[in-house]
C-alpha positions as CSV (number, residue, x, y, z in Angstrom):
1,M,0.0,0.0,-0.1
2,K,1.5,3.3,-1.1
3,I,1.4,6.1,1.4
4,N,1.3,9.7,-0.1
5,P,3.5,12.1,2.0
6,I,2.2,15.4,3.4
7,S,3.9,19.0,3.4
8,V,5.1,20.5,6.6
9,E,2.3,22.9,6.3
10,E,-0.3,20.3,6.2
11,L,1.2,18.7,9.3
12,N,1.5,21.7,11.2
13,R,-2.0,22.8,10.1
14,Y,-3.5,19.5,11.4
15,I,-1.6,19.9,14.7
16,K,-3.1,23.5,14.9
17,N,-6.4,22.3,14.3
18,K,-6.1,19.6,16.6
19,V,-4.9,22.2,19.7
20,A,-7.7,24.5,18.5
21,D,-10.2,21.6,19.1
22,D,-9.3,21.0,22.7
23,E,-11.4,23.3,25.1
24,F,-8.7,23.0,27.9
25,L,-6.1,24.4,25.7
26,N,-8.4,27.3,24.5
27,N,-8.7,29.0,28.3
28,V,-5.5,28.3,30.0
29,Y,-4.7,30.0,33.4
30,V,-0.8,29.5,34.0
31,K,1.4,30.8,36.5
32,G,5.4,31.1,36.0
33,E,8.5,33.5,35.8
34,I,9.1,36.0,32.9
35,S,12.2,35.4,31.1
36,N,13.9,36.7,27.6
37,F,11.0,39.5,27.7
38,K,11.0,41.8,24.7
39,H,8.8,44.5,23.9
40,H,8.5,44.9,20.2
41,Y,8.5,48.6,18.8
42,T,4.9,47.6,17.5
43,G,3.5,47.2,20.9
44,H,3.4,43.6,20.8
45,M,5.3,41.5,23.8
46,Y,7.3,38.3,23.6
47,F,8.5,36.4,26.5
48,T,9.2,32.9,27.9
49,L,7.1,31.7,30.8
50,K,9.1,29.2,33.0
51,D,9.1,27.5,36.3
52,E,11.9,25.2,37.8
53,K,11.5,22.3,35.2
54,S,9.8,23.6,31.9
55,L,9.0,26.6,29.9
56,I,6.8,27.8,27.1
57,K,6.9,30.8,24.8
58,C,4.2,33.4,25.0
59,V,3.0,36.3,23.1
60,M,0.6,39.2,24.0
61,F,-0.8,41.5,21.2
62,K,-0.8,45.4,21.5
63,S,-4.8,45.0,21.7
64,S,-4.2,42.9,24.9
65,T,-1.4,44.8,26.3
66,A,-3.6,47.8,27.0
67,T,-5.1,46.2,29.9
68,L,-1.9,45.9,31.9
69,N,-1.5,47.9,35.0
70,F,2.1,47.2,35.3
71,V,5.5,46.8,33.2
72,P,6.5,43.2,32.9
73,K,10.1,42.6,33.1
74,D,12.6,39.6,33.3
75,G,12.6,37.6,36.7
76,M,8.8,38.9,37.6
77,K,6.4,36.0,38.8
78,V,3.1,36.5,36.6
79,L,-0.3,35.0,36.2
80,V,-1.4,34.8,32.6
81,F,-4.8,33.9,31.0
82,G,-4.9,32.8,27.2
83,T,-5.3,30.6,24.4
84,V,-2.6,27.7,23.3
85,S,-2.1,27.6,19.9
86,V,0.4,26.5,17.1
87,F,2.4,29.2,15.3
88,E,2.0,27.3,11.9
89,R,5.2,28.9,10.1
90,D,7.4,27.9,12.6
91,G,5.6,24.8,13.9
92,V,5.9,25.8,17.6
93,Y,3.0,26.2,20.0
94,Q,2.8,29.0,22.5
95,I,0.4,30.6,24.6
96,Y,-1.3,33.8,23.2
97,C,-1.9,36.0,26.4
98,K,-5.2,37.7,26.8
99,A,-4.8,39.1,30.2
100,M,-1.8,39.2,32.8
101,Q,-1.4,40.1,36.4
102,E,1.7,40.2,38.6
103,D,2.5,37.4,41.2
104,G,5.6,38.5,42.9
105,F,9.2,38.5,41.6
106,G,11.4,35.6,40.8
107,D,14.6,34.4,43.0
108,L,17.3,35.9,40.5
109,Y,15.6,39.1,40.4
110,K,15.3,39.4,43.9
111,A,18.9,38.5,44.2
112,Y,19.8,40.9,41.4
113,E,18.1,43.8,43.3
114,E,19.5,43.1,46.7
115,L,23.3,42.9,45.0
116,K,22.4,46.3,43.2
117,R,21.4,47.9,46.6
118,K,24.3,46.5,48.3
119,L,27.0,47.7,46.1
120,E,25.1,51.1,45.7
121,L,25.4,51.9,49.3
122,E,29.0,50.9,49.1
123,G,29.5,53.6,46.6
124,L,30.6,51.3,43.7
125,F,28.3,53.2,41.5
126,D,29.4,56.8,42.2
127,E,30.3,59.0,39.4
128,K,33.5,60.3,41.0
129,H,35.0,56.8,40.8
130,K,34.6,56.6,37.0
131,K,37.9,56.6,35.1
132,K,37.8,58.8,31.8
133,I,37.8,56.9,28.6
134,P,41.0,57.4,26.3
135,F,40.5,59.7,23.4
136,M,42.4,57.7,20.8
137,P,43.1,54.3,22.5
138,K,45.8,52.3,20.7
139,I,44.9,48.8,22.1
140,V,41.2,48.0,22.8
141,G,40.7,44.9,25.0
142,V,37.7,43.1,24.6
143,L,36.2,40.5,26.9
144,T,33.5,38.3,25.2
145,S,33.1,34.9,23.5
146,N,35.5,34.2,20.5
147,T,32.6,33.1,18.6
148,G,29.4,34.8,17.7
149,A,28.4,38.0,16.4
150,V,29.4,40.2,19.2
151,I,33.1,40.1,18.5
152,R,32.6,40.5,14.7
153,D,30.4,43.7,15.1
154,I,33.0,45.2,17.4
155,I,36.0,44.5,15.0
156,N,33.8,45.8,12.0
157,V,32.9,49.0,13.8
158,S,36.3,49.7,15.0
159,T,38.4,49.1,11.9
160,R,35.9,51.0,10.1
161,R,36.5,53.9,12.3
162,N,40.0,53.6,12.7
163,P,42.1,51.0,10.6
164,N,44.9,51.3,13.0
165,V,43.4,50.5,16.1
166,Y,44.5,47.0,17.7
167,I,41.8,44.9,19.0
168,R,42.8,42.1,21.6
169,L,40.5,39.6,22.1
170,Y,40.3,37.8,25.5
171,P,38.1,35.1,25.2
172,V,35.8,34.6,28.1
173,P,32.7,32.3,28.7
174,V,29.7,34.8,28.8
175,Q,27.0,32.6,30.4
176,G,26.9,29.4,32.5
177,A,28.2,28.3,35.5
178,G,31.9,29.8,36.4
179,A,31.4,32.2,33.7
180,G,31.8,35.0,36.4
181,I,34.9,33.9,37.9
182,K,36.6,33.8,34.6
183,I,35.3,37.2,33.4
184,A,36.8,38.5,36.9
185,D,40.1,36.6,36.5
186,A,40.4,38.0,32.8
187,I,39.8,41.7,33.9
188,K,42.7,41.2,36.5
189,I,45.1,39.7,34.1
190,M,44.6,42.6,31.8
191,N,45.3,45.0,34.3
192,E,48.2,43.0,35.6
193,K,50.0,42.7,32.1
194,K,48.6,46.3,31.1
195,L,47.4,44.4,27.8
196,A,44.9,47.3,26.7
197,D,44.4,51.3,27.1
198,V,40.5,50.5,27.4
199,I,38.5,47.5,27.9
200,I,34.9,46.4,26.2
201,L,33.0,43.9,28.5
202,A,30.5,42.5,25.8
203,R,27.8,39.9,24.9
204,G,24.6,39.8,23.0
205,G,21.1,39.9,24.6
206,G,19.6,37.5,26.5
207,S,17.4,36.3,29.3
208,L,18.2,37.2,33.0
209,E,19.7,33.7,33.4
210,D,21.8,34.3,30.3
211,L,23.2,37.7,31.5
212,W,23.6,36.4,35.2
213,P,27.5,36.3,35.0
214,F,27.4,40.1,34.8
215,N,25.2,40.6,37.8
216,E,27.7,38.5,40.1
217,E,29.4,40.4,42.8
218,I,33.0,39.0,41.9
219,V,32.4,40.5,38.3
220,A,31.2,43.9,39.7
221,R,34.2,44.4,42.4
222,S,36.5,43.3,39.7
223,I,35.5,46.1,37.5
224,Y,35.5,48.6,40.1
225,E,39.0,47.7,41.0
226,S,40.3,47.7,37.6
227,E,42.7,50.6,36.7
228,I,42.3,50.2,33.0
229,P,38.5,51.9,32.0
230,I,36.0,49.5,31.4
231,V,33.1,50.1,29.2
232,S,30.0,47.5,29.8
233,A,28.2,46.4,26.8
234,V,26.0,43.7,27.8
235,G,22.7,42.8,26.2
236,H,20.6,45.0,24.4
237,E,19.7,48.9,25.1
238,T,16.9,47.8,27.4
239,D,18.9,45.4,29.5
240,F,20.8,46.2,32.5
241,S,23.0,44.4,34.4
242,I,25.2,45.3,37.6
243,S,28.3,45.7,35.4
244,D,26.7,48.4,33.7
245,F,26.4,50.4,36.8
246,V,29.9,49.8,38.2
247,A,31.4,50.0,34.6
248,D,33.2,53.6,33.8
249,L,30.8,53.9,30.9
250,R,27.8,52.0,29.6
251,A,26.9,51.3,25.8
252,P,23.5,49.9,24.7
253,T,25.2,47.4,22.5
254,P,28.5,46.0,21.6
255,S,28.6,47.9,18.5
256,A,27.6,51.1,20.5
257,A,30.6,50.5,22.5
258,A,33.0,50.3,19.7
259,E,31.9,53.4,18.4
260,L,32.2,55.1,22.1
261,V,35.7,53.9,22.4
262,V,37.3,54.0,19.1
263,T,37.7,57.6,17.5
264,D,36.6,58.0,14.0
265,I,39.5,58.9,11.9
266,S,37.6,60.4,9.0
267,E,35.6,62.5,11.2
268,L,38.5,63.7,13.1
269,E,40.3,64.5,9.6
270,N,37.6,66.6,8.9
271,K,37.7,68.5,11.9
272,I,41.2,69.3,11.6
273,N,40.5,70.4,8.0
274,L,37.9,72.6,9.2
275,Y,40.3,73.8,12.1
276,Q,43.0,74.6,9.5
277,K,40.4,76.5,7.3
278,R,39.1,78.5,10.2
279,L,42.7,79.2,11.4
280,K,43.6,80.3,7.9
281,M,40.8,82.6,7.4
282,A,41.6,84.1,11.0
283,L,45.4,84.6,10.1
284,K,44.1,86.2,6.8
285,R,41.6,88.7,8.4
286,K,44.2,89.3,11.1
287,T,47.0,90.2,8.6
288,E,44.6,92.6,6.5
289,V,43.6,94.3,9.7
290,M,47.4,94.7,10.7
291,R,48.2,95.7,7.1
292,L,45.6,98.5,7.3
293,R,47.0,99.9,10.6
294,Y,50.4,99.8,8.9
295,E,49.2,101.9,6.2
296,K,47.4,104.2,8.6
297,C,50.5,104.8,10.7
298,L,52.7,105.2,7.4
299,N,50.0,108.1,6.5
300,S,49.6,109.8,9.9
301,K,51.4,113.0,10.6
302,V,53.2,111.7,13.6
303,F,55.0,109.2,11.2
304,K,55.7,111.6,8.5
305,E,56.8,114.5,10.9
306,P,57.8,113.0,14.2
307,L,59.3,116.2,15.6
308,S,56.2,118.5,14.8
309,R,54.3,117.5,17.8
310,I,57.3,117.7,20.1
311,N,58.1,121.4,18.7
312,D,54.5,122.1,19.3
313,Y,54.8,121.2,22.9
314,Y,57.9,123.4,23.2
315,M,56.3,126.5,21.6
316,L,53.4,126.1,24.2
317,I,56.2,125.4,26.8
318,E,57.8,128.7,26.0
319,N,54.4,130.7,25.9
320,Y,53.7,129.2,29.5
321,I,57.2,130.6,30.6
322,K,56.8,134.1,29.1
323,S,53.1,134.4,30.5
324,L,54.7,133.3,34.0
325,E,57.5,135.8,33.9
326,N,55.2,138.7,32.9
327,N,53.0,137.7,35.6
328,S,55.7,137.7,38.0
329,L,57.1,140.9,37.2
330,K,53.7,142.6,37.4
331,K,53.3,141.3,40.6
332,I,56.8,142.4,41.8
333,K,56.0,146.0,40.4
334,D,52.6,145.9,42.0
335,S,54.1,144.8,45.5
336,K,56.9,147.6,45.2
337,L,54.2,150.0,44.5
338,D,52.3,149.2,47.5
339,A,55.3,148.8,49.8
340,T,56.2,152.7,48.6
341,K,53.0,153.9,49.6
342,I,52.8,152.1,52.9
343,I,56.3,153.5,53.7
344,T,55.3,157.2,52.9
345,K,52.4,156.9,55.2
346,L,54.7,155.2,57.9
347,D,57.2,158.2,57.1
348,T,54.5,160.8,57.5
349,L,53.5,159.4,60.9
350,S,57.1,158.7,62.1
351,P,58.1,161.0,65.2
352,L,61.4,162.0,63.5
353,K,59.6,163.6,60.8
354,T,58.3,165.8,63.8
355,L,61.9,166.7,65.2
356,T,62.9,168.1,61.7
357,R,60.4,171.0,62.5
358,G,62.4,172.2,66.0
359,F,61.0,169.4,68.3
360,C,63.0,167.3,70.4
361,V,62.5,164.2,72.5
362,V,63.7,164.1,76.3
363,E,64.7,160.6,77.7
364,S,65.9,159.5,81.1
365,D,67.3,155.8,81.7
366,K,66.0,155.2,78.1
367,K,62.4,156.4,79.0
368,I,60.6,159.2,77.2
369,I,59.9,162.0,79.6
370,T,56.4,163.4,79.1
371,N,56.3,166.1,82.0
372,A,58.6,168.3,83.8
373,K,57.6,167.1,87.5
374,S,59.0,163.9,86.7
375,L,62.5,165.4,86.7
376,E,64.3,165.9,89.7
377,K,67.5,168.4,90.1
378,D,70.9,167.0,88.8
379,T,68.9,164.2,86.8
380,Q,71.1,163.0,83.8
381,I,68.9,163.4,80.6
382,D,69.2,162.7,77.1
383,I,67.9,165.2,74.3
384,R,67.5,163.8,71.0
385,F,67.1,166.2,67.8
386,H,66.4,165.4,64.3
387,D,70.3,164.9,63.5
388,G,71.4,163.4,66.9
389,K,71.5,163.4,70.6
390,V,72.9,165.4,73.4
391,K,73.5,164.7,77.2
392,A,72.3,167.5,79.6
393,K,71.7,167.9,83.5
394,V,68.4,169.2,85.1
395,L,69.5,172.3,87.1
């Protein structure tokens, strides 16, 4: 008996119809922990719901997310209500969520928050401890897996921006047990041997479990103690790990980390050329201004006749001297005239003038005698005339 094969599409459609006919699967109420959560730009939400032993993919379309009163995130425990159906194209079954509510946080998320609070209180996240990223590092150290898209993206972006930069890869596991210890050891070795000017710690996106090595305390303290600046580029733009908070700089993606660390040579050359043009223009303007000033100086009277101004000052000084001399002579003449008038008045009032008219002055013991009664017999007296003095005796 010949059996006709069916297509994959027909098989998936058959399974989908079988699942759709199951009333139990049409309305399921499931609890679990969110992992690998993605909020698509269209508004749809994609995530995995898991417990200790199993997991199932989930999707919640934009029309249903409008009813949410919280923001789902990795590590959160939730209760979901929806329908189990098969995505025919990929041949996978998943829960199409119609409603969701919080049911607490998972153990990993609690551990994440506790460690974050602890390290923040110790000051490991403080901006004052952040080291400056070198402007043009010669050697960029990369701590990531030696396979996968992360290292290829970093190399492609870095060499495109600066073909002369040297990328030094130190392969480390970026997920799984023991990955945190190996990452911390790699950071320590890079510092001890001074293998790079700056370090990029990178891995692609993933669930909270996948990114957990970058949330371990040993990795956080290694980053904090590193003398080499470290850029953390772990997960996607919406993912935040403890290493992002401790690192000197956080990049949303590994490619963005390469752009932040490696200077774009062509952009730098353009800036230098622009500065050169500005400098030439500034020098040209400065030269033109100086030339105009020079010509103005050449045409100025001071430059053509440098002694002219000095001579003008000489003449001005001479005029001041003559004016001063004339004023001084006039002052002396007026003073002499005033003195003559005063002397004439004094001479008129002088007692010696009276003596020339026949009067005389009688003195005794250098005192002027004004009446006869004050003189006694035989008293020696002096008689002053206008032309001299004689001695006499009272009889």
